[in-house]
ChimeraX commands (.cxc) that place a marker at each C-alpha (Angstrom):
marker #1 position -29.00,-78.70,-17.01 radius 0.5
marker #1 position -29.19,-74.66,-18.14 radius 0.5
marker #1 position -28.10,-73.35,-14.55 radius 0.5
marker #1 position -25.15,-75.82,-14.48 radius 0.5
marker #1 position -24.15,-74.31,-18.37 radius 0.5
marker #1 position -24.29,-70.80,-17.56 radius 0.5
marker #1 position -22.57,-71.61,-14.45 radius 0.5
marker #1 position -19.97,-73.00,-16.05 radius 0.5
marker #1 position -19.59,-70.31,-18.75 radius 0.5
marker #1 position -19.36,-68.03,-15.96 radius 0.5
marker #1 position -16.57,-69.59,-14.19 radius 0.5
marker #1 position -14.53,-69.97,-17.74 radius 0.5
marker #1 position -15.18,-66.53,-18.63 radius 0.5
marker #1 position -13.96,-65.24,-14.45 radius 0.5
marker #1 position -11.27,-67.09,-14.82 radius 0.5
marker #1 position -10.28,-65.12,-18.04 radius 0.5
marker #1 position -10.91,-61.53,-16.53 radius 0.5
marker #1 position -8.97,-62.90,-13.11 radius 0.5
marker #1 position -5.66,-63.30,-15.22 radius 0.5
marker #1 position -6.43,-59.77,-16.51 radius 0.5
marker #1 position -6.78,-59.05,-13.21 radius 0.5
marker #1 position -3.63,-60.48,-11.89 radius 0.5
marker #1 position -1.54,-58.09,-14.94 radius 0.5
marker #1 position -3.39,-55.35,-13.60 radius 0.5
marker #1 position -1.97,-55.25,-10.34 radius 0.5
marker #1 position 1.49,-55.20,-11.55 radius 0.5
marker #1 position 1.22,-52.09,-13.18 radius 0.5
marker #1 position -1.38,-49.91,-10.38 radius 0.5
marker #1 position -2.54,-49.94,-6.74 radius 0.5
marker #1 position -4.69,-53.09,-6.36 radius 0.5
marker #1 position -7.60,-50.81,-4.40 radius 0.5
marker #1 position -7.39,-47.95,-7.18 radius 0.5
marker #1 position -8.68,-50.22,-9.37 radius 0.5
marker #1 position -11.72,-50.92,-8.01 radius 0.5
marker #1 position -14.01,-48.43,-8.66 radius 0.5
marker #1 position -12.79,-47.63,-12.13 radius 0.5
marker #1 position -13.29,-51.05,-13.02 radius 0.5
marker #1 position -17.14,-50.89,-11.76 radius 0.5
marker #1 position -17.71,-47.77,-13.22 radius 0.5
marker #1 position -16.45,-49.66,-16.75 radius 0.5
marker #1 position -18.57,-52.67,-15.35 radius 0.5
marker #1 position -21.84,-50.26,-15.41 radius 0.5
marker #1 position -21.01,-49.08,-18.88 radius 0.5
marker #1 position -21.35,-52.29,-20.77 radius 0.5
marker #1 position -24.94,-52.94,-19.88 radius 0.5
marker #1 position -26.25,-49.08,-19.30 radius 0.5
marker #1 position -27.20,-48.43,-22.88 radius 0.5
marker #1 position -29.69,-51.26,-22.30 radius 0.5
marker #1 position -31.12,-49.27,-19.31 radius 0.5
marker #1 position -33.89,-47.15,-21.18 radius 0.5
marker #1 position -35.21,-50.86,-23.09 radius 0.5
marker #1 position -36.44,-52.58,-19.53 radius 0.5
marker #1 position -38.71,-52.26,-17.12 radius 0.5
marker #1 position -37.72,-50.93,-14.25 radius 0.5
marker #1 position -38.59,-51.60,-10.08 radius 0.5
marker #1 position -38.76,-48.78,-7.41 radius 0.5
marker #1 position -40.23,-50.22,-4.44 radius 0.5
marker #1 position -38.72,-50.00,-1.03 radius 0.5
marker #1 position -37.67,-53.73,-1.02 radius 0.5
marker #1 position -35.93,-53.84,-4.33 radius 0.5
marker #1 position -34.13,-51.01,-3.86 radius 0.5
marker #1 position -33.33,-52.57,0.10 radius 0.5
marker #1 position -31.61,-55.68,-1.97 radius 0.5
marker #1 position -30.18,-53.40,-4.31 radius 0.5
marker #1 position -28.47,-51.57,-1.63 radius 0.5
marker #1 position -27.18,-55.12,0.13 radius 0.5
marker #1 position -25.88,-56.28,-3.15 radius 0.5
marker #1 position -23.99,-53.19,-3.72 radius 0.5
marker #1 position -22.41,-53.47,-0.23 radius 0.5
marker #1 position -21.02,-57.17,-1.15 radius 0.5
marker #1 position -19.79,-56.04,-3.79 radius 0.5
marker #1 position -18.09,-53.24,-1.88 radius 0.5
marker #1 position -16.62,-55.83,0.49 radius 0.5
marker #1 position -15.97,-58.46,-1.93 radius 0.5
marker #1 position -14.00,-56.09,-3.95 radius 0.5
marker #1 position -11.62,-55.39,-1.61 radius 0.5
marker #1 position -10.59,-59.33,-0.27 radius 0.5
marker #1 position -10.15,-60.13,-3.61 radius 0.5
marker #1 position -7.97,-57.39,-4.94 radius 0.5
marker #1 position -5.80,-57.34,-1.76 radius 0.5
marker #1 position -5.57,-61.29,-2.31 radius 0.5
marker #1 position -4.55,-60.30,-6.07 radius 0.5
marker #1 position -1.67,-57.89,-5.69 radius 0.5
marker #1 position -0.03,-60.66,-2.75 radius 0.5
marker #1 position -0.76,-64.24,-4.88 radius 0.5
marker #1 position -2.20,-65.41,-8.60 radius 0.5
marker #1 position -4.23,-65.38,-10.16 radius 0.5
marker #1 position -5.39,-69.18,-9.74 radius 0.5
marker #1 position -4.61,-68.78,-5.67 radius 0.5
marker #1 position -7.41,-65.45,-5.39 radius 0.5
marker #1 position -10.22,-67.60,-6.98 radius 0.5
marker #1 position -9.64,-69.69,-4.22 radius 0.5
marker #1 position -12.57,-67.71,-2.39 radius 0.5
marker #1 position -14.95,-68.98,-5.36 radius 0.5
marker #1 position -14.56,-72.42,-4.01 radius 0.5
marker #1 position -15.92,-71.74,-0.87 radius 0.5
marker #1 position -18.57,-69.58,-1.93 radius 0.5
marker #1 position -20.90,-72.19,-2.17 radius 0.5
marker #1 position -21.24,-72.68,1.40 radius 0.5
marker #1 position -22.59,-69.23,1.73 radius 0.5
marker #1 position -24.97,-70.11,-1.11 radius 0.5
marker #1 position -25.83,-73.32,1.07 radius 0.5
marker #1 position -26.50,-71.13,3.84 radius 0.5
marker #1 position -28.30,-68.10,3.14 radius 0.5
marker #1 position -30.57,-70.33,0.66 radius 0.5
marker #1 position -31.27,-72.63,3.48 radius 0.5
marker #1 position -32.57,-69.63,5.42 radius 0.5
marker #1 position -34.07,-67.19,2.58 radius 0.5
marker #1 position -35.26,-69.56,-0.07 radius 0.5
marker #1 position -36.34,-72.98,1.56 radius 0.5
marker #1 position -36.32,-75.83,-0.83 radius 0.5
marker #1 position -33.91,-74.22,-3.34 radius 0.5
marker #1 position -31.50,-77.04,-2.80 radius 0.5
marker #1 position -31.61,-80.65,-2.85 radius 0.5
marker #1 position -29.04,-82.79,-0.08 radius 0.5
marker #1 position -27.28,-83.33,-2.91 radius 0.5
marker #1 position -26.09,-80.42,-3.74 radius 0.5
marker #1 position -24.48,-80.38,-0.68 radius 0.5
marker #1 position -22.74,-83.40,-1.18 radius 0.5
marker #1 position -21.37,-81.53,-4.86 radius 0.5
marker #1 position -20.58,-78.53,-2.49 radius 0.5
marker #1 position -18.48,-80.15,-0.52 radius 0.5
marker #1 position -16.75,-82.56,-3.10 radius 0.5
marker #1 position -16.37,-79.19,-5.44 radius 0.5
marker #1 position -14.98,-76.92,-2.25 radius 0.5
marker #1 position -12.49,-79.73,-0.66 radius 0.5
marker #1 position -10.97,-79.90,-4.60 radius 0.5
marker #1 position -10.13,-76.69,-5.47 radius 0.5
marker #1 position -8.90,-76.26,-1.51 radius 0.5
marker #1 position -6.89,-79.08,-2.18 radius 0.5
marker #1 position -5.27,-77.28,-5.61 radius 0.5
marker #1 position -4.35,-74.65,-4.12 radius 0.5
marker #1 position -3.41,-74.46,-0.15 radius 0.5
marker #1 position -0.43,-72.58,1.01 radius 0.5
marker #1 position -0.11,-69.90,-2.49 radius 0.5
marker #1 position -0.27,-66.29,-0.38 radius 0.5
marker #1 position 3.23,-66.78,0.78 radius 0.5
marker #1 position 4.18,-63.41,2.23 radius 0.5
marker #1 position 0.58,-62.58,3.41 radius 0.5
marker #1 position 0.39,-63.15,7.08 radius 0.5
marker #1 position -2.23,-66.34,7.38 radius 0.5
marker #1 position -5.36,-64.23,9.33 radius 0.5
marker #1 position -4.66,-61.74,6.70 radius 0.5
marker #1 position -5.16,-64.41,4.10 radius 0.5
marker #1 position -7.93,-66.22,5.85 radius 0.5
marker #1 position -10.29,-63.16,6.63 radius 0.5
marker #1 position -9.94,-61.74,2.89 radius 0.5
marker #1 position -10.76,-65.62,1.30 radius 0.5
marker #1 position -13.88,-65.97,3.96 radius 0.5
marker #1 position -14.80,-62.12,3.78 radius 0.5
marker #1 position -14.64,-62.99,-0.69 radius 0.5
marker #1 position -16.70,-66.14,-0.42 radius 0.5
marker #1 position -19.43,-65.18,1.83 radius 0.5
marker #1 position -19.53,-62.24,-0.88 radius 0.5
marker #1 position -19.84,-64.23,-3.80 radius 0.5
marker #1 position -22.03,-66.37,-2.21 radius 0.5
marker #1 position -24.49,-64.08,-0.74 radius 0.5
marker #1 position -24.41,-61.97,-3.83 radius 0.5
marker #1 position -25.75,-64.92,-5.71 radius 0.5
marker #1 position -28.34,-65.46,-3.33 radius 0.5
marker #1 position -29.31,-61.57,-3.42 radius 0.5
marker #1 position -29.72,-61.94,-7.40 radius 0.5
marker #1 position -32.00,-65.01,-6.48 radius 0.5
marker #1 position -34.19,-62.79,-4.42 radius 0.5
marker #1 position -34.30,-59.86,-7.01 radius 0.5
marker #1 position -35.67,-62.49,-9.66 radius 0.5
marker #1 position -38.44,-63.42,-7.64 radius 0.5
marker #1 position -39.11,-60.02,-7.47 radius 0.5
marker #1 position -39.16,-60.55,-11.52 radius 0.5
marker #1 position -36.01,-57.95,-11.46 radius 0.5
marker #1 position -34.25,-58.35,-14.95 radius 0.5
marker #1 position -30.82,-58.98,-15.39 radius 0.5
marker #1 position -30.15,-55.32,-16.84 radius 0.5
marker #1 position -31.21,-53.20,-14.16 radius 0.5
marker #1 position -30.05,-56.20,-11.17 radius 0.5
marker #1 position -26.23,-55.12,-12.68 radius 0.5
marker #1 position -26.67,-51.93,-13.27 radius 0.5
marker #1 position -28.10,-50.58,-10.28 radius 0.5
marker #1 position -25.35,-52.30,-7.98 radius 0.5
marker #1 position -22.78,-51.95,-10.06 radius 0.5
marker #1 position -23.01,-48.44,-10.05 radius 0.5
marker #1 position -23.63,-47.89,-6.61 radius 0.5
marker #1 position -20.72,-49.93,-5.29 radius 0.5
marker #1 position -18.70,-47.28,-7.65 radius 0.5
marker #1 position -19.96,-44.17,-6.27 radius 0.5
marker #1 position -18.47,-46.04,-2.88 radius 0.5
marker #1 position -15.31,-47.43,-3.67 radius 0.5
marker #1 position -14.05,-44.34,-6.21 radius 0.5
marker #1 position -14.72,-41.95,-2.97 radius 0.5
marker #1 position -12.63,-44.64,-1.19 radius 0.5
marker #1 position -10.09,-45.26,-3.14 radius 0.5
marker #1 position -9.91,-42.64,-5.70 radius 0.5
marker #1 position -7.69,-43.97,-8.79 radius 0.5
marker #1 position -4.96,-41.60,-8.86 radius 0.5
marker #1 position -1.91,-43.47,-10.61 radius 0.5
marker #1 position -4.97,-45.17,-12.78 radius 0.5
marker #1 position -3.64,-43.47,-15.92 radius 0.5
marker #1 position -6.42,-42.97,-18.42 radius 0.5
marker #1 position -4.29,-44.78,-21.30 radius 0.5
marker #1 position -5.15,-48.29,-19.15 radius 0.5
marker #1 position -9.04,-47.43,-20.24 radius 0.5
marker #1 position -8.96,-49.78,-23.49 radius 0.5
marker #1 position -7.33,-52.75,-21.14 radius 0.5
marker #1 position -9.93,-52.14,-18.27 radius 0.5
marker #1 position -12.75,-51.88,-20.62 radius 0.5
marker #1 position -12.14,-55.60,-21.87 radius 0.5
marker #1 position -11.44,-56.58,-18.71 radius 0.5
marker #1 position -14.85,-55.38,-17.43 radius 0.5
marker #1 position -16.69,-56.72,-20.75 radius 0.5
marker #1 position -15.40,-60.17,-19.38 radius 0.5
marker #1 position -16.82,-59.43,-16.01 radius 0.5
marker #1 position -19.90,-58.06,-16.72 radius 0.5
marker #1 position -19.82,-61.81,-19.61 radius 0.5
marker #1 position -19.69,-63.51,-16.18 radius 0.5
marker #1 position -22.19,-61.56,-14.01 radius 0.5
marker #1 position -24.56,-61.89,-16.28 radius 0.5
marker #1 position -24.17,-65.25,-16.86 radius 0.5
marker #1 position -24.51,-65.95,-12.92 radius 0.5
marker #1 position -27.84,-64.05,-12.35 radius 0.5
marker #1 position -29.47,-65.58,-15.61 radius 0.5
marker #1 position -28.39,-69.14,-14.09 radius 0.5
marker #1 position -30.36,-68.56,-10.96 radius 0.5
marker #1 position -33.19,-67.14,-12.88 radius 0.5
marker #1 position -33.24,-70.55,-14.58 radius 0.5
marker #1 position -32.30,-72.86,-11.78 radius 0.5
marker #1 position -31.12,-72.73,-8.20 radius 0.5
marker #1 position -28.74,-70.22,-7.20 radius 0.5
marker #1 position -26.20,-73.07,-5.23 radius 0.5
marker #1 position -26.18,-74.95,-8.38 radius 0.5
marker #1 position -24.82,-72.01,-10.04 radius 0.5
marker #1 position -22.54,-71.20,-7.72 radius 0.5
marker #1 position -21.16,-74.48,-7.44 radius 0.5
marker #1 position -20.56,-74.40,-11.41 radius 0.5
marker #1 position -18.71,-71.15,-10.29 radius 0.5
marker #1 position -16.37,-72.64,-7.87 radius 0.5
marker #1 position -14.40,-74.52,-10.40 radius 0.5
marker #1 position -13.07,-71.13,-11.46 radius 0.5
marker #1 position -9.34,-71.87,-9.97 radius 0.5
marker #1 position -8.94,-74.84,-11.68 radius 0.5
marker #1 position -9.72,-73.69,-15.37 radius 0.5
marker #1 position -7.32,-70.12,-14.03 radius 0.5
marker #1 position -4.17,-72.76,-12.66 radius 0.5
marker #1 position -4.81,-74.99,-16.48 radius 0.5
marker #1 position -4.18,-71.64,-18.14 radius 0.5
marker #1 position -1.25,-70.85,-15.59 radius 0.5
marker #1 position 0.56,-74.20,-16.10 radius 0.5
marker #1 position 0.10,-73.98,-20.02 radius 0.5
marker #1 position 1.91,-70.50,-19.80 radius 0.5
marker #1 position 4.44,-71.77,-17.87 radius 0.5
marker #1 position 4.71,-74.87,-20.54 radius 0.5
marker #1 position 4.35,-76.92,-16.97 radius 0.5
marker #1 position 2.83,-79.70,-16.04 radius 0.5
marker #1 position 0.35,-79.04,-13.01 radius 0.5
marker #1 position 0.75,-80.28,-9.70 radius 0.5
marker #1 position -0.66,-84.35,-9.15 radius 0.5
marker #1 position -2.61,-82.38,-6.63 radius 0.5
marker #1 position -4.25,-80.21,-8.66 radius 0.5
marker #1 position -4.94,-83.65,-11.18 radius 0.5
marker #1 position -6.44,-85.05,-7.47 radius 0.5
marker #1 position -8.16,-82.14,-7.24 radius 0.5
marker #1 position -9.86,-81.89,-10.66 radius 0.5
marker #1 position -11.09,-85.72,-10.01 radius 0.5
marker #1 position -12.75,-84.34,-6.63 radius 0.5
marker #1 position -14.41,-81.16,-8.80 radius 0.5
marker #1 position -15.64,-83.30,-11.33 radius 0.5
marker #1 position -16.87,-85.91,-9.27 radius 0.5
marker #1 position -18.58,-82.52,-7.49 radius 0.5
marker #1 position -20.24,-81.58,-10.95 radius 0.5
marker #1 position -21.38,-85.08,-11.49 radius 0.5
marker #1 position -23.66,-84.76,-8.61 radius 0.5
marker #1 position -24.90,-81.66,-9.39 radius 0.5
marker #1 position -26.02,-82.92,-13.28 radius 0.5
marker #1 position -27.30,-86.19,-12.05 radius 0.5
marker #1 position -29.33,-84.62,-9.33 radius 0.5
marker link #1:1,2 radius 0.2
marker link #1:2,3 radius 0.2
marker link #1:3,4 radius 0.2
marker link #1:4,5 radius 0.2
marker link #1:5,6 radius 0.2
marker link #1:6,7 radius 0.2
marker link #1:7,8 radius 0.2
marker link #1:8,9 radius 0.2
marker link #1:9,10 radius 0.2
marker link #1:10,11 radius 0.2
marker link #1:11,12 radius 0.2
marker link #1:12,13 radius 0.2
marker link #1:13,14 radius 0.2
marker link #1:14,15 radius 0.2
marker link #1:15,16 radius 0.2
marker link #1:16,17 radius 0.2
marker link #1:17,18 radius 0.2
marker link #1:18,19 radius 0.2
marker link #1:19,20 radius 0.2
marker link #1:20,21 radius 0.2
marker link #1:21,22 radius 0.2
marker link #1:22,23 radius 0.2
marker link #1:23,24 radius 0.2
marker link #1:24,25 radius 0.2
marker link #1:25,26 radius 0.2
marker link #1:26,27 radius 0.2
marker link #1:27,28 radius 0.2
marker link #1:28,29 radius 0.2
marker link #1:29,30 radius 0.2
marker link #1:30,31 radius 0.2
marker link #1:31,32 radius 0.2
marker link #1:32,33 radius 0.2
marker link #1:33,34 radius 0.2
marker link #1:34,35 radius 0.2
marker link #1:35,36 radius 0.2
marker link #1:36,37 radius 0.2
marker link #1:37,38 radius 0.2
marker link #1:38,39 radius 0.2
marker link #1:39,40 radius 0.2
marker link #1:40,41 radius 0.2
marker link #1:41,42 radius 0.2
marker link #1:42,43 radius 0.2
marker link #1:43,44 radius 0.2
marker link #1:44,45 radius 0.2
marker link #1:45,46 radius 0.2
marker link #1:46,47 radius 0.2
marker link #1:47,48 radius 0.2
marker link #1:48,49 radius 0.2
marker link #1:49,50 radius 0.2
marker link #1:50,51 radius 0.2
marker link #1:51,52 radius 0.2
marker link #1:52,53 radius 0.2
marker link #1:53,54 radius 0.2
marker link #1:54,55 radius 0.2
marker link #1:55,56 radius 0.2
marker link #1:56,57 radius 0.2
marker link #1:57,58 radius 0.2
marker link #1:58,59 radius 0.2
marker link #1:59,60 radius 0.2
marker link #1:60,61 radius 0.2
marker link #1:61,62 radius 0.2
marker link #1:62,63 radius 0.2
marker link #1:63,64 radius 0.2
marker link #1:64,65 radius 0.2
marker link #1:65,66 radius 0.2
marker link #1:66,67 radius 0.2
marker link #1:67,68 radius 0.2
marker link #1:68,69 radius 0.2
marker link #1:69,70 radius 0.2
marker link #1:70,71 radius 0.2
marker link #1:71,72 radius 0.2
marker link #1:72,73 radius 0.2
marker link #1:73,74 radius 0.2
marker link #1:74,75 radius 0.2
marker link #1:75,76 radius 0.2
marker link #1:76,77 radius 0.2
marker link #1:77,78 radius 0.2
marker link #1:78,79 radius 0.2
marker link #1:79,80 radius 0.2
marker link #1:80,81 radius 0.2
marker link #1:81,82 radius 0.2
marker link #1:82,83 radius 0.2
marker link #1:83,84 radius 0.2
marker link #1:84,85 radius 0.2
marker link #1:85,86 radius 0.2
marker link #1:86,87 radius 0.2
marker link #1:87,88 radius 0.2
marker link #1:88,89 radius 0.2
marker link #1:89,90 radius 0.2
marker link #1:90,91 radius 0.2
marker link #1:91,92 radius 0.2
marker link #1:92,93 radius 0.2
marker link #1:93,94 radius 0.2
marker link #1:94,95 radius 0.2
marker link #1:95,96 radius 0.2
marker link #1:96,97 radius 0.2
marker link #1:97,98 radius 0.2
marker link #1:98,99 radius 0.2
marker link #1:99,100 radius 0.2
marker link #1:100,101 radius 0.2
marker link #1:101,102 radius 0.2
marker link #1:102,103 radius 0.2
marker link #1:103,104 radius 0.2
marker link #1:104,105 radius 0.2
marker link #1:105,106 radius 0.2
marker link #1:106,107 radius 0.2
marker link #1:107,108 radius 0.2
marker link #1:108,109 radius 0.2
marker link #1:109,110 radius 0.2
marker link #1:110,111 radius 0.2
marker link #1:111,112 radius 0.2
marker link #1:112,113 radius 0.2
marker link #1:113,114 radius 0.2
marker link #1:114,115 radius 0.2
marker link #1:115,116 radius 0.2
marker link #1:116,117 radius 0.2
marker link #1:117,118 radius 0.2
marker link #1:118,119 radius 0.2
marker link #1:119,120 radius 0.2
marker link #1:120,121 radius 0.2
marker link #1:121,122 radius 0.2
marker link #1:122,123 radius 0.2
marker link #1:123,124 radius 0.2
marker link #1:124,125 radius 0.2
marker link #1:125,126 radius 0.2
marker link #1:126,127 radius 0.2
marker link #1:127,128 radius 0.2
marker link #1:128,129 radius 0.2
marker link #1:129,130 radius 0.2
marker link #1:130,131 radius 0.2
marker link #1:131,132 radius 0.2
marker link #1:132,133 radius 0.2
marker link #1:133,134 radius 0.2
marker link #1:134,135 radius 0.2
marker link #1:135,136 radius 0.2
marker link #1:136,137 radius 0.2
marker link #1:137,138 radius 0.2
marker link #1:138,139 radius 0.2
marker link #1:139,140 radius 0.2
marker link #1:140,141 radius 0.2
marker link #1:141,142 radius 0.2
marker link #1:142,143 radius 0.2
marker link #1:143,144 radius 0.2
marker link #1:144,145 radius 0.2
marker link #1:145,146 radius 0.2
marker link #1:146,147 radius 0.2
marker link #1:147,148 radius 0.2
marker link #1:148,149 radius 0.2
marker link #1:149,150 radius 0.2
marker link #1:150,151 radius 0.2
marker link #1:151,152 radius 0.2
marker link #1:152,153 radius 0.2
marker link #1:153,154 radius 0.2
marker link #1:154,155 radius 0.2
marker link #1:155,156 radius 0.2
marker link #1:156,157 radius 0.2
marker link #1:157,158 radius 0.2
marker link #1:158,159 radius 0.2
marker link #1:159,160 radius 0.2
marker link #1:160,161 radius 0.2
marker link #1:161,162 radius 0.2
marker link #1:162,163 radius 0.2
marker link #1:163,164 radius 0.2
marker link #1:164,165 radius 0.2
marker link #1:165,166 radius 0.2
marker link #1:166,167 radius 0.2
marker link #1:167,168 radius 0.2
marker link #1:168,169 radius 0.2
marker link #1:169,170 radius 0.2
marker link #1:170,171 radius 0.2
marker link #1:171,172 radius 0.2
marker link #1:172,173 radius 0.2
marker link #1:173,174 radius 0.2
marker link #1:174,175 radius 0.2
marker link #1:175,176 radius 0.2
marker link #1:176,177 radius 0.2
marker link #1:177,178 radius 0.2
marker link #1:178,179 radius 0.2
marker link #1:179,180 radius 0.2
marker link #1:180,181 radius 0.2
marker link #1:181,182 radius 0.2
marker link #1:182,183 radius 0.2
marker link #1:183,184 radius 0.2
marker link #1:184,185 radius 0.2
marker link #1:185,186 radius 0.2
marker link #1:186,187 radius 0.2
marker link #1:187,188 radius 0.2
marker link #1:188,189 radius 0.2
marker link #1:189,190 radius 0.2
marker link #1:190,191 radius 0.2
marker link #1:191,192 radius 0.2
marker link #1:192,193 radius 0.2
marker link #1:193,194 radius 0.2
marker link #1:194,195 radius 0.2
marker link #1:195,196 radius 0.2
marker link #1:196,197 radius 0.2
marker link #1:197,198 radius 0.2
marker link #1:198,199 radius 0.2
marker link #1:199,200 radius 0.2
marker link #1:200,201 radius 0.2
marker link #1:201,202 radius 0.2
marker link #1:202,203 radius 0.2
marker link #1:203,204 radius 0.2
marker link #1:204,205 radius 0.2
marker link #1:205,206 radius 0.2
marker link #1:206,207 radius 0.2
marker link #1:207,208 radius 0.2
marker link #1:208,209 radius 0.2
marker link #1:209,210 radius 0.2
marker link #1:210,211 radius 0.2
marker link #1:211,212 radius 0.2
marker link #1:212,213 radius 0.2
marker link #1:213,214 radius 0.2
marker link #1:214,215 radius 0.2
marker link #1:215,216 radius 0.2
marker link #1:216,217 radius 0.2
marker link #1:217,218 radius 0.2
marker link #1:218,219 radius 0.2
marker link #1:219,220 radius 0.2
marker link #1:220,221 radius 0.2
marker link #1:221,222 radius 0.2
marker link #1:222,223 radius 0.2
marker link #1:223,224 radius 0.2
marker link #1:224,225 radius 0.2
marker link #1:225,226 radius 0.2
marker link #1:226,227 radius 0.2
marker link #1:227,228 radius 0.2
marker link #1:228,229 radius 0.2
marker link #1:229,230 radius 0.2
marker link #1:230,231 radius 0.2
marker link #1:231,232 radius 0.2
marker link #1:232,233 radius 0.2
marker link #1:233,234 radius 0.2
marker link #1:234,235 radius 0.2
marker link #1:235,236 radius 0.2
marker link #1:236,237 radius 0.2
marker link #1:237,238 radius 0.2
marker link #1:238,239 radius 0.2
marker link #1:239,240 radius 0.2
marker link #1:240,241 radius 0.2
marker link #1:241,242 radius 0.2
marker link #1:242,243 radius 0.2
marker link #1:243,244 radius 0.2
marker link #1:244,245 radius 0.2
marker link #1:245,246 radius 0.2
marker link #1:246,247 radius 0.2
marker link #1:247,248 radius 0.2
marker link #1:248,249 radius 0.2
marker link #1:249,250 radius 0.2
marker link #1:250,251 radius 0.2
marker link #1:251,252 radius 0.2
marker link #1:252,253 radius 0.2
marker link #1:253,254 radius 0.2
marker link #1:254,255 radius 0.2
marker link #1:255,256 radius 0.2
marker link #1:256,257 radius 0.2
marker link #1:257,258 radius 0.2
marker link #1:258,259 radius 0.2
marker link #1:259,260 radius 0.2
marker link #1:260,261 radius 0.2
marker link #1:261,262 radius 0.2
marker link #1:262,263 radius 0.2
marker link #1:263,264 radius 0.2
marker link #1:264,265 radius 0.2
marker link #1:265,266 radius 0.2
marker link #1:266,267 radius 0.2
marker link #1:267,268 radius 0.2
marker link #1:268,269 radius 0.2
marker link #1:269,270 radius 0.2
marker link #1:270,271 radius 0.2
marker link #1:271,272 radius 0.2
marker link #1:272,273 radius 0.2
marker link #1:273,274 radius 0.2
view
């Protein structure tokens, strides 16, 4: 139950930062934001680093490096989507991420999920994709598919990596600070933030607080329960964002969104009952 609550809290905070992300891409080049934001994300938890135990084994650092690589790939896919579509559309990747989480968990974490959770994954994924179909107008279909699946796989596998680190007694601060710092170094080298002015720092830092909070909820969730459960709850993010966008536009959500919400609710109910 705790993992379910933490997963839903992660979805809410993830939805809030997604709305901010879309606004940022309307002001600055999307890819140039990645490294700067990773630096800000790292700074949020860095003050706690001296007060927690650290692990220096090769196995742990290999997982840190893999996590950082997943963050780099995921960020590129996600920010390309933010530049091309609405915030709700971009978070579609979250709806597919439980598939990657289920597959990886079956391989590296046997016994970490139940068959009923697979049913929940199908319901939640299907519901969100139904709500958001055909939402990236100008980007070619192949480009959309490649980025959505890249982001989905990255998000799902990152959750599994967090679970593997948790199984080795690696705490939240170390897990988050190390992989985020490594990802920041790589993305700053790849996409120097030449067109991101210093005056944007307060807005970027506020967004990073929300992003970090979302990741912390996910890490805590996988420490308390199944990563598949957590990632399934995070997959509800697009519906929260879709509701916020409808409220802003003072428009009723389309019927398919309401039908999709029922499917998602059914998936959550399956998780709660399992």
